[in-house]
C-alpha positions in Angstrom: 87.4 49.8 52.9 89.8 49.5 55.9 90.9 52.1 58.4 94.2 52.9 56.6 92.4 53.6 53.3 89.9 55.8 55.1 92.8 57.8 56.7 94.5 58.2 53.3 91.3 59.6 51.7 90.8 62.0 54.6 94.4 63.2 54.4 93.9 63.8 50.6 90.7 65.7 51.2 92.3 67.9 53.9 95.3 68.6 51.6 92.9 69.6 48.8 91.0 71.9 51.1 94.1 73.6 52.3 95.2 74.2 48.7 91.9 75.8 47.9 92.0 78.0 51.0 95.5 79.1 50.3 94.6 79.9 46.7 91.5 81.9 47.8 93.6 83.8 50.3 96.2 84.8 47.7 93.4 85.9 45.3 92.0 88.1 48.1 95.4 89.7 48.8 95.8 90.4 45.1 92.5 92.4 44.9 93.4 96.1 44.2 92.4 98.7 46.8 89.2 100.5 45.8 90.1 103.7 43.8 89.1 106.9 45.6 88.1 109.5 43.1 87.9 113.2 43.7 86.9 115.9 41.4 89.6 118.3 40.1 88.0 121.0 42.2 88.2 119.0 45.4 91.8 118.2 44.7 92.7 121.8 44.0 91.0 122.9 47.2 92.9 120.4 49.3 96.2 121.6 47.8 95.3 125.2 48.4 94.1 124.5 52.0 97.3 122.7 52.8 99.3 125.8 51.9 96.8 128.3 53.3 97.1 126.6 56.7 100.9 126.8 56.5 100.6 130.5 55.6 98.7 131.1 58.9 101.4 129.2 60.8 104.3 131.1 59.2 102.8 134.5 59.7 102.0 133.8 63.4 105.6 132.5 64.0 106.9 135.7 62.3 104.7 137.8 64.6 105.7 135.9 67.7 109.4 136.2 66.9 108.9 140.0 66.5 106.8 140.8 69.5 107.0 137.7 71.8 103.2 137.6 72.4 102.3 134.1 73.4 99.0 134.0 71.5 100.9 133.9 68.2 103.0 130.9 69.3 100.0 129.1 70.7 97.9 129.5 67.6 100.9 128.7 65.3 101.2 125.4 67.2 97.5 124.8 66.4 98.0 125.7 62.8 100.7 123.0 62.6 98.1 120.4 63.4 95.9 121.9 60.8 98.6 121.5 58.1 99.1 117.9 59.1 95.3 117.2 59.1 95.1 118.3 55.5 98.2 116.2 54.6 96.7 113.0 56.1 93.6 113.4 54.0 95.7 114.1 50.9 97.6 110.9 51.5 94.4 108.9 51.7 93.6 110.0 48.2 97.3 109.7 47.1 97.5 113.4 46.3 101.1 114.6 46.0 102.0 117.2 48.6 102.7 120.6 46.9 105.1 121.5 49.7 107.0 118.1 49.4 107.1 118.2 53.2 108.8 121.6 53.3 108.5 123.6 56.5 110.5 126.6 55.3 108.7 129.8 56.4 107.1 131.7 53.6 107.6 129.0 51.0 104.5 128.2 48.9 103.9 126.9 45.4 100.7 129.1 45.0 101.7 132.6 43.8 98.6 134.1 45.5 99.7 132.8 48.8 103.3 134.0 48.2 102.0 137.5 47.6 99.6 137.3 50.6 102.4 136.2 52.9 104.6 139.1 51.9 101.7 141.6 52.4 100.8 140.1 55.8 104.3 140.2 57.3 104.7 143.7 56.0 101.6 144.6 58.1 103.0 142.7 61.1 106.1 144.9 60.9 104.0 148.0 61.4 103.0 147.3 65.0 101.7 144.7 67.5 98.2 146.1 67.1 98.4 145.7 63.4 99.6 142.1 63.9 96.5 141.3 66.0 94.4 142.6 63.1 96.4 140.4 60.7 95.4 137.4 62.9 91.7 138.3 62.7 92.1 138.8 58.9 93.7 135.4 58.5 91.0 133.6 60.5 88.3 135.5 58.7 89.7 134.4 55.4 90.2 130.8 56.6 86.6 130.4 57.8 85.3 131.8 54.5 87.4 129.4 52.4 86.6 126.4 54.6 82.9 127.0 54.4 83.2 127.0 50.6 85.3 123.9 50.7 82.7 122.1 52.9 80.0 123.0 50.4 82.1 121.7 47.5 82.6 118.1 48.6 80.4 115.2 49.4 83.2 113.1 50.8 82.5 112.7 54.5 86.1 112.4 55.6 87.1 115.6 53.8 84.1 117.6 55.0 84.7 116.4 58.6 88.4 117.5 58.4 87.3 121.0 57.0 84.7 121.2 59.8 87.4 120.6 62.4 89.7 123.2 60.8 86.8 125.7 60.8 86.1 125.0 64.5 89.7 125.8 65.2 89.7 129.0 63.2 86.6 130.2 65.0 88.4 129.6 68.3 91.4 131.5 67.0 89.2 134.4 65.9 87.8 134.6 69.4 91.3 134.7 70.9 92.4 137.4 68.6 89.2 139.4 69.2 89.9 139.3 72.9 93.3 140.7 72.3 91.9 143.4 70.0 89.3 144.4 72.6 92.0 144.6 75.3 94.1 146.8 73.0 91.1 149.0 72.1 91.2 148.2 68.4 88.3 147.1 66.2 88.1 144.7 63.2 85.5 144.5 60.5 85.3 141.2 58.6 86.3 141.3 55.0 85.1 137.8 54.0 82.5 136.4 56.3 79.4 138.4 57.0 79.2 140.8 60.0 76.4 138.8 61.5 78.5 135.6 61.3 81.5 137.4 62.8 79.4 138.7 65.7 77.9 135.2 66.2 81.4 133.7 66.5 82.9 136.3 68.9 79.9 136.3 71.1 79.9 132.5 71.6 82.3 130.5 73.8 85.3 128.6 72.6 84.6 125.0 71.8 86.5 121.7 71.7 87.6 120.6 68.2 89.2 117.4 67.0 91.8 119.4 65.2 92.3 122.9 66.4 
């Protein structure tokens, strides 16, 4: 076999290998993404949390517009990041946003949250001191709901997100408690235990990934 025949055989083999590699690559690209499955309970909790975090944001913006106290604006900004954190996880699991991206204040698909929003802004209208108590109430409720959400899921990315939101809510509770103390008003928790409440307000603020 001469040099030219050898070269032709080598070229044929290389062409065949390239065809095989291209075919394998195409097959790899055609593989469907793994299906990420959540329980109905986990899905409903994500949907509710998305709107619950927006409720906190909307109430705080309402309180800031009424009284101009910076704490409401600062914590509302933090709540905006909470809302987005939940949305990012929902997108991972291809869960449709109940809000459809809406940022209209006081707009929710959950009737419970619609009623709660109305009740809370009515309390905000009473006085600045009552608004501070509303802030403590919201964070109290958020922490309670987030603890239940964490216990419900075994998905690490979801529980990590809830942990971060809880960390932020604990910091918010500490900030509102400082305001309440300065104003000479007291708050008794309605959702978490008294011992947990005292543990939170007597510990320093911490850094969170999403707070």
